[in-house]
N, C-alpha and C positions, 0 to 999 in steps of 0.2 A: 588690527582686529585679532582677538585670541583665536588660536586654532580650534578651540573647543566649539566655536560657533561657525566654523567653515564646513560646508558639506564636503565629504570625502568621496568624490565620484570615481576615483581611480581604483578603489579597492573592490574586488568582486567578492561578495559574500559567498562563502563556499557551500552553503546550503540554501536552496531557494525558499523553502517554506518551513515553518515549525513542524516538528514531528507530530503526526496525528495521534491523539490520545487513544489508549485502549480503554474500553469501558471498565469500571471497577470490577475486579474479580475475573475478568476475561483472560484466558490464556493468550500468550503471544505466539500464535500459530504462524509459521512461515513455510513457504514452499522451499525446496532446495534452491531455486532461482532467487527467491526473496532473500535467503540467507547470503547468497553470493553477492547480491546487490548491497546488502548492509555492510559486508566486508569491503566491497569496492568503495563505498562511501567513506568508511573508516580510513582507507588508504589515501583517499583524496584529501581528507581533513588533515591527516598526518603530513602529507606533502605541503599543504597550505601552511601548516605551522612551521615546517622547516624553512619554507620560503620567507615567512614573516621574520623568523629569527635571523636569517641571513641578510635581510634588507637593511643595510646601514643608513639608508637615506631617510628613514622614518623618525619622526619625533618620538620621544619616549612615551608621551601620553597616548599618542595614536597607536603605538605598538602595544601598550598595555590594554587599551580598549579592544583592539583586534584579537589579542591573545586571550582576553577574557571571553569574547564571543566564541572563539574556537574551542576553548576549554569546556565551556558549557555544552556546546553541541557534541563534543567528543564524549563527555560524561553521559549525556542522554543516549547517544548511539551505543556506547559500551553497555549501558543498562539493557537496551533492547536486544543486543547480541547475546548478553548473558542469560536473558530470560526466554530467548527464542526456543520454541518447540518445533523442530522440523517435522513436517508431515509430508511424506513422499506420496504424491497422488496415485502412483501405480500401486503401491502397497495398500492404500486406502481402497482402491477399486477392487483389488483381489480379495480384501477382507469383507467388503460390504456389497459386492456385486457391481459389475461394470455399468449397469443401467440405473444405478441409484446415485443421486447427487450428494457428493461429499466434498470436503475441503479439497481444493486443487482441481476440481472438475471444470471442464468447459461445457457449459450448458447451452443448448439451443432452445429458445423459447419462441412459441408462436402465439401472437395475440389473438384471443378468441372473442374479445369484445373490447369496446372502448374506441377512441378516435383512431387508434393504429391497428384496428382489426385486420388480421391476415398478415401483418408484418412479422418478420422473423428477426430476432437479435441473438447474438452469441456473447456470452459472458463467462469469464473465468473467475472462480471464487478463490481469493488469495488473502494473505495477511494484510493488516492495515498499512504497513509500510510499503507494500508492493502495489497497493491499489492505484489504479489509474483509469478512471471511467472512460476517458477519451480513447484508451487503447482496449477497452472491453474487459478490464480487470476491476472487480469490485471486492471490497473487504467483506469478510465473512460476517461482520457485525452489522452491515446495513440491512434495512428491511427487505429488500428484494432477495438478498442471499438467504436471509433467515426464512423467507417464505418458501424457497425451493429446496433448502437442505433437507435431506432425508426422503425426498420425493423420488419417484421413478418415472421412466419414460412412459408417457401416456397420461400421467396424473395432471390435474389442473390445480392452479392456485389462484386465489383472489388477492390482488394487491391493491390496497387503498393508498392513494397519494393525493397531493394537492389538486391534480388535474382530474380527479375522479377515480372510480374503480376500474380495474382492468382484470380480466380473466386471462391467465396465461397457461398454455399447455407446455409441458416438458416434452419437446419434440426429439431431443437427443442429448446424450451424455457422453463425453469423451474424456479420457485420461491420457494426456500426451506423454510420450516416452521422455 
């Protein structure tokens, strides 16, 4: 059987998911942490390329396919790093007021209505590459972030989602050092 039709299970793809797209015309805002993560990812991809080049046991076709995947991911990442606009949350807080929600802020929200009334959640507003909803980091481009950006402690916002409407109160804003 040709190697082209054999699944290659022993190669670990260096990037888990495709890079999330930026909306057309949106700036590529990143936190200092987000930029560090992008540089760390670039280092890992470079190391993967070096390991690939040093692996003499690979068939040339397999090596070319893997090299092509790595090269594409490295180009995408290089473009993101080149267009990154670092926004330091502390500087943002100083310029716009520490009680106003800006990029990089960690926001405490209290549900004032809906199925989760009374519940509290904390979210940090970050760049699209740094977003990880399971860790409480949401991209500045998502509807919830858009709803709270520019609001102040005590303000309420109405968020419409598939599960219905929710009224959320901005209960706190923090800018971590």
